[in-house]
C-alpha positions in Angstrom: 16.6 27.2 -13.7 17.5 23.0 -14.4 19.8 22.7 -11.6 18.4 24.2 -8.9 15.7 21.9 -9.9 16.6 19.1 -9.6 18.7 20.0 -6.6 15.3 20.6 -5.0 13.5 17.5 -6.3 16.8 15.3 -4.8 16.4 16.9 -1.4 12.1 16.9 -1.6 13.2 13.2 -2.1 14.6 11.7 0.5 12.2 14.1 2.9 9.1 12.7 1.3 9.6 9.1 1.1 12.3 8.5 3.9 14.3 4.7 3.3 12.7 3.2 7.0 13.6 -0.3 5.8 16.9 0.6 4.8 17.1 -0.7 1.5 20.0 2.0 0.3 21.5 1.7 3.8 24.3 -0.7 2.6 27.1 -2.8 5.3 26.0 -2.3 9.2 28.8 -0.3 10.7 30.9 -1.5 13.6 31.2 -3.0 16.1 28.6 -5.0 14.6 30.3 -8.3 13.2 31.5 -7.1 9.9 29.7 -8.2 6.6 26.2 -7.8 7.8 23.8 -5.7 5.3 21.2 -3.6 6.9 18.8 -5.4 4.8 20.2 -9.1 5.4 19.9 -8.7 9.1 16.2 -7.3 8.7 14.9 -10.4 6.6 17.2 -13.4 8.6 14.7 -13.8 11.4 11.1 -15.7 9.7 7.9 -16.2 11.9 7.0 -19.6 12.9 3.8 -19.3 11.3 1.8 -16.7 8.6 0.0 -14.2 10.5 -3.3 -14.7 10.4 -7.1 -13.7 12.3 -7.1 -17.2 13.6 -6.8 -17.3 16.9 -3.9 -20.2 16.8 -1.8 -18.6 14.9 -1.7 -15.3 16.5 1.1 -16.1 18.8 3.1 -18.3 16.2 2.5 -15.5 13.7 4.6 -13.3 16.0 6.9 -15.6 17.1 11.1 -15.5 15.6 12.4 -18.9 17.0 15.9 -18.1 15.9 16.6 -14.4 17.2 18.8 -15.6 19.6 21.3 -16.8 17.2 21.3 -13.9 15.1 21.6 -11.5 17.8 24.8 -13.5 18.7 26.0 -13.2 15.5 25.2 -9.9 15.0 26.3 -8.1 18.0 28.8 -11.0 19.3 30.3 -12.8 16.3 30.3 -16.5 15.7 32.5 -18.6 18.0 32.9 -16.4 20.9 33.6 -18.5 24.1 30.5 -18.3 26.2 31.6 -17.2 29.3 33.2 -14.2 27.2 29.5 -13.1 25.8 28.4 -11.3 29.3 30.9 -9.0 29.1 30.7 -8.3 25.6 27.4 -7.3 26.1 27.9 -4.7 28.2 29.3 -2.0 26.2 26.8 -0.1 24.2 26.8 -1.9 20.5 24.0 0.4 18.9 25.2 3.6 20.4 28.5 3.2 18.8 26.6 2.0 15.5 24.5 5.3 15.5 28.1 7.2 15.9 29.1 5.5 13.2 27.0 6.6 10.2 23.8 4.0 11.5 21.5 6.1 13.6 20.6 8.3 9.7 21.2 5.8 7.3 18.7 3.2 9.2 17.0 4.8 12.2 14.9 1.8 12.4 17.5 -1.1 12.0 19.5 0.9 14.9 16.3 0.5 17.2 16.3 -3.2 16.0 19.7 -3.9 17.3 18.8 -2.5 20.8 16.0 -4.8 21.1 18.4 -7.7 19.6 20.8 -6.1 22.4 18.2 -5.7 25.3 16.7 -9.2 25.2 20.2 -11.1 25.5 20.7 -8.7 28.6 17.7 -10.2 29.4 18.4 -13.5 28.9 21.9 -13.0 30.6 20.6 -11.5 33.7 22.6 -8.6 32.7 20.4 -6.4 35.2 22.2 -2.8 34.4 22.6 -3.4 31.0 19.2 -4.4 30.5 17.6 -1.5 32.4 19.8 1.3 30.5 19.3 -0.4 27.0 15.4 -0.9 28.3 14.6 2.5 28.6 16.4 4.1 25.8 14.3 1.4 23.3 11.3 2.6 24.7 11.8 5.8 25.0 13.0 5.7 21.3 10.0 3.7 20.1 7.6 6.7 21.7 8.5 8.6 18.5 7.9 6.3 15.9 4.0 6.5 14.5 3.0 2.8 14.6 2.2 3.5 10.6 5.5 3.0 10.2 5.5 0.3 11.3 2.6 -0.9 9.7 4.8 -0.4 6.4 7.9 -1.5 7.6 9.7 -5.3 7.4 11.4 -4.4 10.4 10.3 -7.3 13.4 10.1 -5.3 16.1 7.1 -6.6 17.5 7.7 -9.9 16.5 11.0 -10.4 18.1 9.9 -8.7 21.3 7.0 -11.7 21.3 9.6 -13.9 21.5 11.0 -13.1 24.7 11.0 -14.6 27.5 9.8 -11.6 29.7 8.4 -13.6 32.5 12.0 -13.5 34.0 11.3 -10.1 34.7 7.4 -10.7 35.8 4.8 -7.5 35.7 2.7 -7.3 39.0 -0.7 -9.1 38.6 -2.8 -6.0 38.8 -1.8 -5.7 35.1 -3.9 -8.6 34.3 -6.9 -7.4 35.6 -8.3 -10.6 37.4 -10.1 -11.4 40.6 -12.0 -8.2 41.1 -14.8 -6.5 41.1 -14.7 -4.7 37.8 -17.1 -2.5 35.1 -15.9 -4.8 32.7 -15.1 -8.3 32.6 -11.6 -8.0 31.2 -10.6 -11.7 31.9 -13.2 -12.5 29.4 -11.5 -10.3 27.1 -7.8 -11.6 27.6 -9.0 -15.0 27.3 -10.1 -13.8 23.5 -6.4 -14.1 22.6 -6.0 -17.5 24.4 -8.6 -19.7 23.4 -7.2 -21.6 20.3 -10.2 -22.2 18.5 -11.8 -19.7 16.7 -11.0 -16.0 15.2 -9.0 -13.6 17.8 -10.1 -10.7 15.6 -14.0 -10.8 15.1 -14.4 -12.2 19.0 -12.5 -9.2 20.0 -13.6 -6.5 17.5 -16.8 -8.1 19.5 -15.8 -6.9 22.5 -14.7 -4.1 22.3 -17.4 -2.5 20.2 -20.2 -4.2 22.6 -22.4 -1.2 23.7 -21.7 -1.8 27.4 -18.0 -1.6 27.1 -18.4 1.6 25.2 -20.5 3.3 28.2 -17.6 2.0 30.8 -14.9 2.9 29.2 -13.9 6.1 31.4 -14.6 4.1 34.6 -12.3 1.0 33.3 -9.5 2.7 32.5 -8.8 3.4 36.1 -9.3 0.2 37.0 -7.9 -1.3 34.3 -5.7 0.4 32.0 -4.0 -2.4 29.8 -7.4 -4.0 29.0 -8.6 -0.2 27.7 -4.9 -0.2 25.6 -6.1 -3.4 24.4 -9.3 -2.2 23.2 -7.9 1.1 21.5 -5.5 -1.0 19.3 -8.0 -3.3 18.5 -10.1 -0.2 17.3 -7.4 1.2 15.5 -6.6 -2.3 13.7 -10.5 -2.4 13.2 -10.2 1.1 11.5 -6.8 0.2 9.2 -8.2 -2.1 8.0 -12.5 -1.2 7.0 -13.3 2.8 7.5 -9.4 4.4 8.3 -11.1 7.5 8.7 -11.2 6.7 12.4 -7.8 5.9 11.9 -6.7 9.4 13.1 -9.1 9.6 16.7 -7.3 5.8 17.8 -3.5 6.3 16.5 -2.3 8.8 19.7 -4.1 6.4 22.4 -2.0 3.2 20.4 1.0 5.4 20.8 0.3 5.7 24.8 1.2 1.9 24.8 4.6 2.9 23.8 5.2 4.9 26.8 4.8 1.7 29.3 8.1 0.2 30.3 8.7 -2.7 27.5 9.1 -5.6 30.3 5.4 -4.7 31.7 3.9 -4.9 28.3 5.5 -8.0 27.6 5.3 -9.3 31.1 1.5 -8.6 31.7 -0.4 -11.0 30.3 -1.9 -9.3 27.2 -0.2 -10.0 23.9 0.4 -6.6 23.2 3.1 -7.6 20.7 1.7 -10.4 19.1 -1.3 -7.6 18.0 1.3 -4.8 17.3 2.6 -7.1 15.1 -0.5 -8.6 13.7 -0.8 -4.9 12.2 2.3 -5.1 9.5 -0.4 -8.2 7.8 -2.8 -4.7 7.3 -0.5 -3.0 5.0 -1.1 -2.6 1.3 2.0 -1.6 0.0 5.8 -1.7 1.5 8.5 1.7 1.6 10.0 0.0 -1.4 10.2 2.6 -4.3 11.3 1.7 -7.8 11.8 5.4 -9.0 14.2 8.5 -7.4 13.6 12.3 -7.8 14.8 12.8 -11.4 12.5 9.6 -12.5 9.6 11.8 -10.7 10.4 15.0 -11.9 11.3 17.3 -14.9 11.5 20.9 -15.2 8.7 21.2 -17.3 6.4 18.9 -14.9 4.3 22.0 -13.9 3.6 23.4 -17.5 2.3 20.4 -19.3 -0.1 22.9 -21.6 2.9 24.7 -22.8 5.0 21.2 -23.9 1.3 20.1 -25.4 1.1 23.9 -27.7 4.8 22.4 -29.2 5.7 21.0 -32.4 6.1 17.1 -31.8 9.7 17.0 -32.1 10.5 20.3 -30.1 8.1 18.9 -27.0 10.5 15.6 -26.8 13.5 17.3 -27.2 12.7 19.6 -24.1 11.9 16.6 -21.8 14.9 14.9 -22.8 17.4 17.9 -21.7 17.8 16.2 -18.1 17.3 12.7 -19.3 20.8 12.8 -21.5 22.3 10.3 -18.7 20.7 8.1 -17.1 22.0 6.4 -13.6 19.4 3.4 -13.8 19.0 1.8 -17.3 15.8 0.3 -16.9 14.2 3.5 -16.2 10.6 3.9 -17.2 11.5 7.6 -19.0 13.0 6.2 -22.1 9.3 4.3 -22.6 7.1 6.6 -21.7 9.2 8.9 -23.9 8.9 6.4 -26.6 5.2 6.1 -26.0 4.7 9.6 -25.9 6.6 10.2 -29.5 4.3 7.3 -30.8 1.0 9.9 -29.2 2.7 12.7 -30.7 3.0 11.2 -34.4 -0.9 9.8 -33.7 -2.3 13.5 -33.1 -2.9 12.8 -29.3 -0.8 12.9 -26.0 -2.6 10.2 -24.4 -0.4 7.9 -23.4 -1.6 4.2 -22.1 0.1 2.8 -18.7 -0.9 -0.9 -17.0 0.7 -3.0 -14.4 1.4 -6.7 -14.1 3.0 -9.8 -12.9 2.7 -12.8 -10.8 -0.5 -15.3 -12.2 -1.3 -12.3 -14.6 1.8 -13.1 -16.4 0.1 -15.6 -18.9 -2.1 -13.3 -20.1 0.6 -11.0 -21.1 0.7 -12.0 -24.6 -3.4 -12.0 -25.2 -3.1 -8.2 -23.9 -0.5 -7.1 -26.0 -2.5 -8.9 -28.8 -5.6 -6.6 -28.2 -4.0 -3.3 -27.3 -2.1 -4.0 -31.3 -5.8 -4.8 -32.2 -7.7 -1.8 -31.0 -4.6 0.5 -31.6 -2.7 1.3 -28.7 -0.1 -1.3 -28.4 2.8 1.5 -29.4 1.5 3.6 -26.9 1.2 1.1 -23.9 3.7 1.6 -21.1 3.8 -2.6 -19.2 5.5 -1.9 -15.8 6.7 -5.6 -15.3 6.9 -5.9 -11.6 8.7 -9.3 -11.7 11.6 -10.8 -13.8 9.0 -13.2 -15.7 6.6 -10.8 -16.8 9.2 -8.9 -18.0 10.5 -11.4 -19.9 7.2 -12.8 -21.3 6.0 -8.7 -21.9 9.5 -7.9 -23.7 8.6 -11.5 -25.9 5.1 -10.0 -26.8 4.9 -6.5 -26.4 7.8 -3.6 -27.3 10.4 -4.6 -25.2 11.6 -0.9 -24.7 7.7 -0.4 -23.5 7.9 -3.0 -20.7 9.8 -1.1 -17.6 10.8 -3.8 -15.2 9.6 -2.8 -11.1 8.5 -4.2 -7.6 5.6 -5.4 -6.8 4.0 -2.4 -4.6 0.3 -0.7 -5.4 2.6 2.6 -5.4 3.3 2.1 -8.7 -0.1 2.3 -10.0 0.4 5.8 -9.2 4.5 6.6 -10.0 4.4 5.5 -13.5 1.3 8.0 -14.6 3.2 10.5 -12.3 6.4 10.1 -14.8 4.2 10.4 -17.8 2.3 13.7 -16.7 5.5 15.0 -15.9 6.9 15.4 -19.2 4.0 16.8 -20.4 2.3 13.8 -21.8 -1.8 12.4 -20.3 -2.4 9.6 -18.8 -4.9 6.4 -19.4 -4.3 4.0 -16.8 -5.8 0.5 -17.2 -5.6 -2.6 -14.3 -5.0 -5.7 -16.5 -7.6 -7.8 -15.6 -9.4 -5.3 -18.4 -10.3 -6.6 -22.0 -10.4 -3.7 -24.8 -13.5 -3.6 -27.2 -11.9 -0.3 -28.8 -9.5 2.1 -29.1 -9.9 4.4 -25.6 -9.0 7.6 -26.9 -11.9 9.3 -28.6 -13.8 8.5 -26.0 -12.2 10.8 -23.6 -13.1 13.7 -24.8 -16.9 13.0 -26.3 -19.2 11.4 -23.5 -22.3 12.8 -22.3 -21.3 16.1 -21.5 -19.4 18.7 -23.9 -17.5 20.5 -21.1 -15.7 17.2 -20.4 -12.6 18.4 -22.4 -12.0 20.8 -19.4 -12.1 18.0 -17.1 -8.4 17.2 -16.1 -9.5 13.8 -14.3 -12.4 11.1 -15.3 -12.8 8.1 -13.4 -14.5 4.7 -13.3 -17.6 4.5 -11.9 -19.8 1.7 -10.3 -23.2 1.0 -12.1 -25.4 0.8 -9.2 -23.7 2.8 -6.1 -22.5 6.0 -6.1 -18.5 4.5 -5.6 -15.9 6.0 -7.9 -13.5 3.3 -8.8 -9.6 3.4 -9.9 -9.2 0.2 -11.6 -8.8 2.3 -15.0 -8.3 6.3 -15.0 -7.3 9.4 -17.0 -5.6 12.7 -16.5 -4.4 15.4 -18.1 -0.5 16.9 -17.3 -1.7 19.8 -15.4 -0.2 21.7 -12.7 -3.1 21.2 -10.4 -3.6 17.3 -11.3 0.4 16.7 -10.7 0.5 18.4 -7.2 -2.9 16.2 -6.4 -1.1 12.7 -7.8 1.9 14.2 -5.7 -0.2 14.0 -2.6 -1.8 11.1 -3.4 1.2 9.4 -3.5 2.6 10.9 -0.3 -0.5 10.0 1.3 -0.3 6.6 0.6 3.2 6.0 1.8 2.6 7.5 4.7 -0.4 5.5 5.6 0.8 2.4 4.4 -2.9 0.5 5.3 -5.0 2.8 3.1 -6.7 1.8 0.4 -6.1 3.5 -2.9 -9.1 3.4 -4.2 -10.5 5.0 -0.8 -7.8 7.7 -0.8 -8.0 8.6 -4.7 -11.9 9.1 -3.7 -11.7 11.3 -0.7 -8.8 13.2 -2.1 -11.6 14.1 -5.2 -13.9 15.1 -2.1 -16.1 12.6 -2.8 -18.2 10.2 -0.9 -15.2 8.1 1.1 -13.3 9.6 3.5 -9.3 9.4 4.8 -8.2 11.0 8.3 -7.3 14.4 7.1 -9.5 17.4 6.3 -9.0 17.3 2.5 -8.7 20.8 1.8 -5.8 21.7 4.3 -4.0 18.6 3.3 -3.9 19.3 -1.1 -3.7 23.1 -0.2 -5.0 23.1 -3.7 -8.0 23.1 -5.4 -9.5 20.3 -6.4 -9.0 19.6 -9.8 -11.8 19.4 -12.5 -13.0 15.8 -13.0 -16.1 13.7 -14.2 -16.8 9.8 -14.4 -16.2 7.9 -17.1 -19.8 6.6 -19.0 -20.2 3.2 -16.9 -23.9 2.3 -18.1 -22.4 1.8 -22.1 -19.0 2.2 -22.8 -16.2 1.4 -19.9 -17.8 -0.5 -18.2 -17.3 -3.0 -15.0 -18.1 -6.9 -14.0 -22.2 -6.8 -13.1 -24.4 -5.1 -15.0 -24.8 -2.5 -18.0 -27.1 -1.4 -20.5 -27.4 -0.2 -24.0 -25.8 -0.3 -27.4 -23.3 -3.2 -27.3 -20.8 -1.8 -29.9 -20.4 1.2 -28.2 -18.5 -0.8 -25.5 -14.8 0.7 -24.7 -13.7 -1.5 -22.3 -14.9 -4.6 -19.8 -13.4 -4.0 -16.0 -12.8 -8.0 -14.7 -12.9 -6.5 -11.4 -10.4 -10.1 -10.7 -10.7 -9.5 -6.7 -6.9 -10.4 -6.6 -5.8 -7.6 -5.1 -4.8 -9.6 -1.4 -2.1 -10.6 -4.0 -0.8 -7.4 -5.0 -0.8 -6.2 -1.2 1.0 -9.5 -0.2 -1.9 -11.0 2.3 -2.7 -14.2 3.4 -5.8 -16.5 2.6 -7.0 -14.8 5.6 -8.1 -11.4 3.4 -11.6 -11.7 2.2 -10.9 -11.1 -0.8 -9.2 -14.8 -1.5 -12.0 -15.9 -1.3 -14.0 -13.6 -3.7 -14.7 -17.1 -6.1 -16.0 -16.8 -9.8 -15.2 -18.4 -13.1 -11.7 -16.1 -14.3 -13.1 -13.8 -17.0 -9.2 -13.6 -18.0 -9.0 -17.4 -18.6 -12.6 -16.7 -20.7 -11.6 -13.8 -22.9 -7.7 -14.3 -23.4 -8.3 -17.9 -23.3 -7.1 -20.2 -26.4 -10.2 -19.8 -27.7 -10.2 -16.0 -28.4 -9.2 -13.9 -31.7 -7.8 -10.9 -30.3 -8.2 -9.4 -34.0 -11.6 -10.0 -33.9 -14.2 -7.9 -31.5 -15.7 -10.1 -29.0 -19.2 -9.2 -29.0 -18.8 -11.1 -32.4 -17.0 -14.3 -30.6 -20.0 -16.2 -29.3 -18.4 -17.1 -26.0 -17.3 -13.1 -25.2 -20.6 -12.0 -26.1 -21.9 -14.6 -24.3 -21.0 -13.2 -21.0 -21.9 -9.9 -22.3 -25.2 -10.7 -22.8 -25.6 -12.1 -19.0 -24.9 -9.3 -17.5 -27.2 -6.5 -19.7 -30.5 -5.1 -18.5 -32.8 -2.8 -20.2 -32.2 0.5 -17.8 -29.5 1.6 -15.6 -30.9 2.0 -11.4 -33.2 4.5 -11.0 -31.8 5.0 -7.2 -27.7 4.7 -6.7 -26.5 2.6 -3.3 -25.0 4.6 -0.9 -21.4 3.9 -1.4 -19.6 2.3 1.3 -17.5 -0.5 3.0 -20.4 -2.9 4.2 -24.1 -3.1 2.9 -26.7 -0.9 5.3 -23.8 0.4 7.3 -22.7 3.4 8.2 -19.5 4.7 7.3 -17.9 8.3 7.5 -19.5 10.2 4.4 -23.5 9.2 4.1 -22.4 7.6 0.2 -24.1 9.8 -2.3 -22.8 12.7 -3.8 -23.8 14.7 -6.9 -23.0 12.6 -9.1 -26.3 10.4 -7.8 -28.4 12.7 -8.9 -27.5 12.9 -12.1 
């Protein structure tokens, strides 16, 4: 049974988490110049400026000035006489790479080589080679969902935007100028050319204007490329705000790729630059720190059985397939160690968090407070860069510090590993301060039936929104499968906000672009919310008795950093005095209760209110803006 399970898991991992960015693909096969790794080709080019929503950055943020040197270096080689280059470019280089195994190991890389080759033939005016390559490239582009390009680091659209398409040209009619049209498409196109202001804001205002919507049928016959650009803007807006609409516009954007690349490039519409902007909306890439064996166990569907066993028997069983690890810094050993401590304490709860970057300086205080409330031996810390891992190893149990990469997906991969080993998991974002051990409160708040709930979520104080700044999951088969489905959705839709997806897959007040029941193919696990009024608090308001507070979530507003966003992201400008600096500062004594320290008690007292709101606000992305859900669910009536 064990061998069969591991074999199935390994196959599933390859199918479910394709290596789009070719991290594991190794060296590019011949006839590409020897010594090039796929990852090196992918990362060799940098745009002339950062991507932003400012019109002045639209073109330079999607421009790769050194693309020609890379193309020649990879496809032709150094020190090749200029007069020999046209002859070398006549050969089908990418086709030979595909036949040598490149198609299987790195399909997007092969397409990138095709683009490099195609643009070189365009520059050298090799019309026959260019025509053949452009047809093949265009056909291949049709088969790749745009969501893949959003998550991928292959800069295909920036490369296409860097070419001189004027060599080919396109009929003037594609610009939609100088004729009587139902929509002023020339004004729309100028949105992307006026260097003062925001192309993003102006284009959204244009495409959502009522007159434009009413004229779309006629407009599609008058200016097809204008309609294409309108649909692209709507798709990008859906990706950033109301992702439930993604499935509406994605098929129409895919139609853009049925047009000839040279017509798109030479049309006067900045398709490639705007398509490249989609990569700035990604919330995670395709970097995965786990392999199949990390996220599987022959007992992952038998959490209740494992928890019924004596601790030593439980630990012995989950260790069977992990006796020989291929990955030295795997989280398995940390989870097993924390799980062993939990079993010795008479519980099944393992705590998990992750940290990196600017939050590294708070690890010392975080670890000290975890120790003070009695969860340090059960706390696994996912350190997402070298500095964080070093600091964790110094101030926490080094065997509970796990190395990883910066990705929001790790917020769910680590809990899945905990569940797969038969332990329950309490996730804590790092911008949290513990007032007491949460463990006893996971089973005893408000409703005695909470013992039967397999997921407990954070909840908003004033609106009917779930929050995933902290959550609790029990090791149960339906929870394991549900979490796998959540991870798969996030991986396949790299623009998706993880909190929105989590609420949607719990079938609550947010929606994503899929029918939840069909996607899950199972009942939603039994879930409820933690006490947001007096125990499990967020920055904002709370009520009740200070002695009952369990934790305080600062809602730091730095998710943009985790997603790799630049300063155009709204959350970057979310500014207030850092509660991390106050609670984890030098003035704080982490061995003493926060409410007995004046500087911390003052913060909490300023947020206290006499009673909870009598009516909850609807959950939504923007105040007073209707979304895919009315924003109120059954919790609002409790």
